[in-house]
N, C-alpha and C positions, 0 to 999 in steps of 0.2 A: 504494500500500500504506500504509494509515494507520490511526490510531486517533483518535477524537474525544474531546471533553471533557464531553459533555452526556448521558452515559448515565444511565438511571434503571432501577431494578429492575423497575418495572411496565411501562413503555413507553419507547421511545427516541425522542427528538425529532429526531435528525439521521439521515437515511439517507445513508450514505457508502460509499466503496469503498476501494481498495487501501492501501498501506503507509504510515502516517504516525505519527510521534509528535511532536506539538507539545511543546515543552519545558514548556508550562504544564500538561500532563497530569501527574497525580500520584496516588500511592496514599494510604492513610490516613496521617495525620500525627500527630506527637507532640501532646500535649494543648495546649501553648501555641500551636500553629499551626492548630488546627481551626477552619476558617471555614465559614460558610454560603455556598453558591454561588447566584448569581442565574442563572436560565435564560433570562430574556427581560425586556426593558423596552420599553414602548410609550407615547409621549406622545400625548395626544389631538390630533386635527387642529387644534382651536382653541387648543391650548397651555394649557388650564386645568387639566388633570389628567395625572398619570402613573400608569400601571399597571405592575406588575412581578410576576415569578414568582420565588419564593425557595424553596430546598429546605428540608425540615424540619431542625430542629436535630440536630447529630450526637450519637450516643450516646457512652458512655465510651471506646469504642475508636476514636472518630474517624470512624465511618462514619455516613452518613445513616440515620435510622430508617425511611426510606421515605416517599414522598409529597412533595408540594410545594404551596405555597399562593400565592394571588393577592392582592395588595394594591393599593389605589388611594390616591394622595395628592392632595388638593385644593391646587393651587398658588395659588388665589385667597384662601385663608384662612390667613395666617401663623400658625404654631403648631398648626394642625390635625393630629391624629394620623392615620396611615394607617388606612384601613378595609379589612377583609378582604372579598373578594368570593368567595362560595362557593355551590355547589349545595345544601349542607347547612348544619349548624350549625358553629360554630367548633371544637368539640371532636370532630367526626367525622373519622376518618382517611380521607384521600382524596388522590389525586394530581390536582391541578388546574393546568392550564398552557395554553400555545398560545393566546395572547390576540390579539384584533383589535378595534380601535375602529371604531364606526360613523362615517360621515362627519359626522354632526351632533354627535359627541362625547358623546352621552348614553347609549349602549349599548355593552356589552362582550361579545363572543362569546368563549367559552373551552371547553376540554375538561375533563371531569371523569369519573373512574371511580368516582364515589360509589356506584353500584349494584353494584359488586363484580365478581368474576371477571376482573379485569384489563381489562375492556372500558370504553373511554372513549366518550363521546358529547358533542355540542355542547349548550351551554346559553347563554342570553342574559340578561345582567343589565342592569336599568335602573339605571344608576349614579346618576342624578339623583333619580328618584322612589322607588327601592328596588324589590326584588322580583327573582326569578330564575325563568326558565321553561326547561324542557327543550325542545330544538329537534329533535333527531334521536333515533332509536331503531334504530341500525344495529349489525351485528356485523362486525367487521373492524378495519382500521387506518385512522384518520382523521388528517389533518394539514393545515396551511397554510390557515387560513381567511382569506377576504377579502370584504368587503362590496361590493356593487354601488354605483355612484355614486348611484342613487336610493334606496338603503337597503331595497329590497324583497327582495333575494336575498342569500344567503350562499353563496359558492363555497368548495369545499375539495377536497382530494385524498383518495380513498377506495379502499382495497383490500379488497374484500368477502371475508369468511371467511378472511382472511390467517392462515396457520398460525403466523406470527411477525411481529414488528415489521419494518418495511421496512429494507432496507440490509444489505450483506454483512458489517457488523461483528457482526451477530447470529449466534448459534449456528445453523448450517445444520440443516435437518431431516434426520435420518438416512435414508439411501437403502437400501431393501431391496426385494426382489422385482423385478418389471418396472418399469423407470424410464420413466414415460410422459411425462416432460417437461411436466407440468402447470405452467402459468404463471399466477401471480396478478397481474393488471394493476392498477396504480394509475391510477384514472380521475378526470378532472375532473368534479366532481359539484356540482349546485346544489340548494339547499333554499329553498323559498319561506318568507319570514319570517312571513307571515300564516297560511298553512294548514299549514305543516310538511311539505308535499309534497316528496319527494326525487326528483330527476331526474338520472340519469347523462347526461353530455353527450358526452364523448370516446368514440371507438370502443372496443368491448370487447377488441380485439386490440392496443391501443396503450397503452404505459406513459407517463404524463405525470409529468415530474420537477418542473417549475416553470412558473408561469403569471403573467399579469397582466391585469386588466380594462382595456379601452380606456376613454378618458375619457368616451365617451358611453354606456358600459355595454352596447354591442351586440355586442362581439367580444372574444375573448381572444387574447393572444399566448401560445404555449406551447412549451416545449422538450419533445420527446417522441420516442419510438422504438417500433417494433414489437418484440415479443419480450421476453425476460427483463429485468426492471428492473435487476438488479444489474450485468449486463454491458453492456447496450446504451446506457447513458448516454454511453459513449464515442463512439457513432455517432449520437447524437440530432440532430434538426434543429429549426428554428423553423417553426411552423405558426401559422395563425390559425384560430380556431373561432368560428362564429356562436353567440352566446348563445341564440338562438331555435331554430335548426334543428340545430346541431351540425355544420354543413357544415365540412369540413376542407380548408384550402388550404395547400400548401407555400409557404414564404417564402424560406428560406435553408438550404442544405446546406453545412456548414462542412468544412474540411479537417482541423480538430482539434476540441477540445472547446469547448462553449459553456455559458454559465450566465447567470442573472439577466436574463431578458427584461423590458424596461420600455418602455411606450408614451411617446411624446412628448406634451406637453400638447395639441398640435393633432391628435393621432391619426393622423398621417401617417408616422411613423417609429418603428422599434423599435430600442432600444439594447440591447446585451448585452456580456458579457465573453467573449473567445475566446482560446484559447491551449493549450499543452500542459499538461494537468492529469492527474495520475495517479490522482486520486480524486474521485468524486462528493462534493461538499460541501467539498472543499478547493480553493478557487477562486483563480485568478490568471491573468493574461494581459494583454491590451490591451482598451481600450474600443472597440467598433465600433458603427456605426449602419447600418441597412438600411431601405429603403422597405417599408412594411407590405404593399405589393402584390408585393414580390419584387425581385430584381435583385442586383447586386454589393454587397457590404458595404464600408464605408469605415472604415479604422482611424483613429481620432481621437486616439490617444496613441502614435504610432509612436516607437520609440526611448526611451520613458520608462524611467528607471532605478529602477523600482519595479514592483510587481505589483498592479494594481487588483483588488479582491476583492468589491466590492459597489457598486451605482450607483443614482443618483436624479436625475431631471430637476429642475433648478432653474428653468429656463424653456425656452422653445423653442430658445434658442441656447446653453444652458449645461448641462453635466452635472456633478453632484457624484459623487465616488466615494471609498470607503475604500481603503486600500492597505497592503500590507506593503512596508516600505522600510528597507533596511539593518538588518534584524533587529528593526525597530520597526514600529509602526502609525501611520498618518496619515490625514488627510482632505484631498483636493485637489479642484479644479474645472478643467474644460477648457472654454474658449470655442470653440464649434464653427466660428465664422467665421474666427478668427485662428489657432486651434490652440494658443493660449497656455495653459499649465498653471500654476495658482496653488496654492501650498500654503496650506491654511487652518489646519492643525494637524498637528504630529507631536511625538513625545516618548518618554521612557522608559516612560511609562504604557502599558498594554495595553488597547485597546478589545476587550472580550471577544467571542468568537465566540458567536452565538446559535443558535437552533434550525435555521437553514437553512445554516449554514456560512459562514465569512468574517467578519472584523471588521465589525460593523454598527452603524449609528446610526439612531435613530428620530427622524423629522423631523415638524414640524408642517406643515399644508397650505401655509402661506406660506413655509416654509423658514427662518423667522426664529428658531426655537428648536428644541431637540433634547434627546434623552435618551440616555445611554450607560451601560454597565456598565464602570467603570474599575477596574483593579487594577495592582499592580506587585510586584516581588519584595520590597518592604518594606512594602506596604500591601495588605491583603486587599480583595476586591471590594466595591464599594458602587455605588449608583445616583447619577448626577450629571446635572444638567440646566442648560440655558441655551443661548445662541448657541454655534455650533461653536467649540471652543477656549476658551470662556469659561464652562465648566461650573462649577456650584457643587454641593457635596455635598448630597444629599437624605436618604439613609438612613445609619444608623450601627449596623447590626445586628452588625458585627464589631469594634466598639470594644473595646480591651483585648487584642486578639490580636496577637501579635508573631512575627516570623520566628525560626526556630531554625537557620537556615543562614547562611552567610557572605556577604560582599560580592560583588557581581557587576560585572564590567566588560566593555564591548564591546571586542573586539580586531579588528584588521585586519592581514592579511598577504598576501603575493603568492606565487603559484606560476607562474613565468614571467610571461606577460602577463595572467594571471587574478588579479583582486583578490578576496579572500575576506574575509567577516566572520564572526565567531562571538562567543560569550559565554563568559567564564571565571568560575566560582564559586570563591571562596576557602574554605578550611576555616573552620569556625565560629570557632574560637579561634586565628586565624592568628598565628604568630610568625615573622617574617622570618629569625630566626636558626636555624630548624629546616628540615629537608628533608622533603618530603611525597610520598606516592604521588599519582597522578592517574588518573582514569577518563575516557575519551572517550565521550560519549553521542551517537550519530548519530541524527538525526531520521529519520522515515520519509518516504514519498512515492513516489518521490524528489522530486516537486513539492510540497514542504512547506517549513516554515521553523521554526527554533528562535527563538521569541520568549520573552522572560523575563518571566513574570508570577507571580502567586500560585499555588502548586500546588493541584491539584484532587484527583481520586480515583483515578488510575491511573498506575502506573509512576513513583513519586516518587523520581527519582534525586537530588533535593535532599537526601534523607536521607544521602547519601554525605558531604556537607559536614560534618554533625554527627559523622561517624565519622572525620574527619581527612583528607579527600581534597580536592584540587583537582578540579574537574569542568569539562571542556571541552565546549561545545556548538557545533560548527562548522556553518556554512551553506555547504557546498561547491557547486560548479556543479551545476545541476539543481534548486537551491532557488528558492523565491520570494524577492523582495525587491530584485533588481538588474535587473529587466527580462526580457523574454521571450527575448532572445538568451542570457542567462545560464541561464535555466531549461531551454532546449533544448540546452545545451552538453554534456550527457551522452548524447545520442541515439547509439545504436550504440557506446557507450563505458562501460557500467556497470562499475564497479570499477577503472577506469583513471584518467582525469583527476580524477574526483571523489575517489577514494581518495588520490591524490597531494595534492590540496588539503587533505585531513584531516591527512596526515602532515606537511605544511609547517606547519600550525597547531600540531601537537605540538612541532615543532622550535622554533617561535617562543616557546612557553611555557617549554620547557626552557631556552632560551637566556637568558630574562629573569627567571625566577622560581625559587625554591628547590624545583623538582620533581625528584625522583630518576628519571633516565631508565631505571633498571633496575626501576622499580616502577610501570609504566603498564599499565592495563587498558582494555578497550573493550567497549561494550555498545550495545544499541539494540533497538527493537521494530519488526517489520514490515520496511520497507526498511532500517531501522537494524539489524534482526536479520540480514538478508542481508549487509549491509556488515560486520557482525561476523564472520560465517562466511567472507566473502571475505578479510578482513584476516588471519585466522590461516593462510590458505593462501598468502599473499603475503609475509609477514614474520614473524620471531620477536621483533619488538620488543615486542609486547604480551605480558605475562607471565601474563595471565589474561583470559578472555573470557566474556561471558554473552549468548547469542543468544536474543532473544524473538521468536517467530513469524517465523523466518527462512526463507530460500529457498536450498536446496542445489543444485538441478538445474533450470535453466530449461526444459530439454526435457521432463522429466516433469511439471513444474509447469504447463505450458501446458494439459495435459489434465485437471489435477486441480482447478484453482481455479474460482471462481464468477464471475470477472470478466475473462475472457480477452481481451476487446476492447481493454483498455488496452495490450496488449503490442506490436502491430504499429507504432503510431506511434513507439515507443521503439526497436524492433529493426529497423524498416524492412521487415519481412516477417513472415509467420507462421512458426512453427517447422517447418512441413512444407515450406515453400518455401526456407528458409535455416537449417537446423539448426546450421550452423557458427557463425553469429553468436550464437546462444544458448549454445552450448557454450563459446565464448570467454570469457563472463562468468560461467560457472557455477563456484561453489566446488568442486563435486565433481570437476571436471576436474583440479584441482590438489591433491586431498585428501591425497596422500602427502607433501606438504610440511609438514603440520600437526604442531607440537610443543606448542602452547599448551593448557593445561588449559581446557576449555570446558564451561560449563553451558548446557543447551539447554532452553528453556521454551516451551510451546505449549498452546493450547486444543484440546480433543477434537474440536470441530465447527467449527473455523476454516475459513471459506470463502474468505477472501482469501489466506491463506498456510497451506494445508492441513497438518495434522499429519504426513502421510507425508514431507513435506519435512524436518521436524525429525528424524524418526526415521531417515531415510536418512543424514543428516549424523552423527547420534550413532552409528549402527551402524558407519559407516566409521571414526570415531575409535576406537570400542571395539575394532574388529577390528585396527586399526593400533597399539594399545597406548597411545593418548593418554588422559590422565586426562580423564574426561568423565562427565556425568550427564544423563539425560533425565527431565523432569517433564511429564506430560500432565495437564492440569487437566480433570476430568470436567464435561461439559455446557457448557463455555465456548466462545465464539466467538473472534473476532479481538481484541476488547477484553473484559476480564473483568467480569462483573456481580456475582459473589459477593464480599462483603467479605473473607471469610477467604482467598479465593484472591488477591485484590489484595495483602493483607498478606503472604501467603506468598511471593509473587514478590519483594518487596523484601527480606524477611528472608533468603531464599536468595541473592539477588544480593549483598547486603552481606556475608553470611558467606563466600561464594565469594571475593570480592575480599579480605576480611580475611585469609583463609587463605593466599592466594597472593601478596599484595602487601605484607603487613605482616610 
């Protein structure tokens, strides 16, 4: 259960699934903190140029005016200014993004909706000689371009005539009349660069989530599943597909979720990340390898105290990977022969999540240089480049922008034998002689992580710091960042061990800092919204609560949501086989315990955490005489697209806590 940070009004770059709120997600900010966000960075294979996608400048209210633009920086010419790459002229409003360099570093493929009606198509720019030509003329959702090694073909993912952008974060299409279960499959598709001929490759009844060209360009490795794309990512398998015939061969059927298939340089092995992941696009687990012809997979990072999130072959015997580690991001390498893992970089800066989910680094063909989007709680996002960990700043589009929130500190505490990490934000004008209220913000997922970076565009709980609150962002068991054992520690235990981890964190803060234990609130979105509902049924310690896109009743939720396949790995069975395990963790089971004033917020067409879940909880509180309010946002899905709705969420949340905690 999650939300992402890369939503756009016209099209969405990340298809994702269930309940998360990464802490970096944020709503519109005060004028001094309005930053332009970068959606993607790509260094050319030869390292001579960097391309990036940057959102349009924000308007006076702090929201993007819509659209995004692509720029290319020539690294060979010191002092050269970035050049815009566009399907039109510089003054034409368009959303242009999703970039991919050709192997020769001379051409750049990208998506543009220049022709209007919200429809994007692929264009190719000759970066060296100049000129742009349109490559496709398709209707539907296009994503994830990749050039063939011989530069004759562009592969991409295509959902023909899609009624909405891919992913369950988007508003679901209203269901009326006879529900015919029409499924729109995302297919691996090829376009010939010379002729423009488009050829669907993967079967029409299969949804392809991710893929990779083999080094010889003859085969694809793909993660795919039959049936609905939103739900069946959780049961997807690895296949190979012939680039010529489309012949499909199964390679590996995992016991849990898998992501990021990548061919070895010799074309004999496929690496991937596998583990318990509650959301498509929120990636964490261990790094595995499997023979391209099939067989058992080998875990090459067993016991690692981190959660690998993206990977790259450095050589036949070494794999590089990005990771979430102890609430931060890092880059490491594993030697396949010895199993030795070496940390290449980690720190308080956040490597931003790009279009496919997970902290990502763009690497040159020889792996000697790279480009990243870096930000922190004190420094807005910019493009950096250089050898891994030795990056130098390239852009300065956010110079002069400063944070309006207080200091952040990483905390560690224990709950029995479980070691927990979290982040604490201080009030903006902190005075140690005063006592302050505090709000606990629970991230979603549950396989997510609170990482502290510059806030973006949804659910900006950083605003609470400027209103005089401490804000605690815990990473309880079930989170990424401490290894797969920690991530799986809440299986069949939602609301128990993880909730106690959170309470122990509250105890730690109250014990060491001037926080008034009688003025503590709790909030969260998605899984964080569920945990908020759960918290007020288990304790009266929280004096106010705001649940965003929460879950009240796991039994009814099972048949309402659009991504039900995520649940059996966590509960051990379907709701029909073991209803008691679902009832054990349902807030509605303990609803008569609630005394805490609770604000409930949800999108009208949320497919991940459907609106009836919030209404059921609100109705119970209303019936029992608990102070409550329900707000249903029209037309919205799991993560809100409309600027006025994003702002309203934070305004209501802050007003609710001000009323009950001050």
